[in-house]
C-alpha positions as CSV (number, residue, x, y, z in Angstrom):
1,M,65.1,5.3,124.9
2,A,62.6,6.8,127.4
3,E,63.4,3.9,129.8
4,E,67.1,4.7,129.6
5,K,66.4,8.3,130.4
6,K,64.4,7.1,133.4
7,Y,67.4,5.2,134.8
8,D,69.8,8.2,134.1
9,E,67.7,10.3,136.5
10,L,68.1,8.0,139.4
11,T,70.6,8.7,142.2
12,F,73.2,6.1,143.0
13,E,71.2,5.2,146.1
14,Q,67.9,4.8,144.2
15,A,69.6,2.7,141.6
16,M,71.1,0.4,144.2
17,E,67.7,0.0,146.0
18,K,66.1,-1.0,142.7
19,L,68.9,-3.4,142.0
20,E,68.6,-4.9,145.4
21,V,64.8,-5.5,144.8
22,I,65.6,-7.2,141.5
23,V,68.3,-9.4,143.0
24,N,65.9,-10.4,145.8
25,K,63.2,-11.3,143.3
26,L,65.6,-13.4,141.3
27,E,66.9,-15.2,144.4
28,E,63.4,-16.2,145.4
29,G,63.3,-18.4,142.3
30,D,59.6,-18.2,141.8
31,V,59.9,-16.0,138.7
32,P,58.7,-17.1,135.2
33,L,61.6,-17.3,132.7
34,E,60.4,-14.3,130.7
35,K,60.1,-12.1,133.8
36,A,63.5,-13.3,135.1
37,I,65.1,-12.3,131.8
38,E,63.4,-8.9,132.1
39,Y,64.6,-8.5,135.7
40,Y,68.1,-9.5,134.6
41,H,68.1,-7.0,131.8
42,D,66.9,-4.2,134.1
43,G,69.5,-5.3,136.7
44,M,72.3,-5.0,134.2
45,K,71.2,-1.5,133.2
46,L,71.1,-0.5,136.9
47,S,74.5,-2.1,137.5
48,K,76.0,-0.2,134.6
49,L,74.4,3.1,135.9
50,C,75.9,2.5,139.3
51,N,79.3,1.8,137.9
52,K,79.1,4.9,135.8
53,K,78.2,7.0,138.8
54,L,81.0,5.6,140.9
55,T,83.5,6.2,138.0
56,N,82.3,9.8,137.8
57,V,82.9,10.3,141.6
58,Q,86.3,8.6,141.3
59,E,87.3,11.0,138.6
60,K,86.2,14.0,140.7
61,M,88.2,12.6,143.6
62,V,91.5,12.4,141.6
63,H,92.8,15.5,143.4
64,I,92.5,15.9,147.1
65,L,94.0,18.4,149.5
66,N,97.2,17.3,151.2
67,E,98.3,18.6,154.6
68,Q,99.6,21.8,153.2
69,G,96.3,22.6,151.4
70,E,97.7,21.9,148.0
71,L,96.0,19.7,145.4
72,E,97.6,16.3,145.3
73,P,96.7,13.7,142.7
74,F,96.2,10.1,143.8
75,E,95.4,6.9,142.0
76,V,92.9,4.3,142.9
77,E,94.0,0.7,142.2
78,E,91.4,-1.4,140.4
79,D,90.8,-5.0,141.4
80,K,91.7,-7.3,138.6
């Protein structure tokens, strides 16, 4: 639980940096299986956090100002 709190306090950029480090370590291939599983688990948590933060930003951007200064909703298409 304390570990999850630690991840929640990260900014998007910090989480991406940590995720990149994990990916690089896993790509090197010199990681014992148990450590690789731990890295994978942490990577999944970080990936989920990044996705959550991006979703929150997307929700905040649902309304943007159009040329007349009025709020205009827009939709973002999701890749399927």
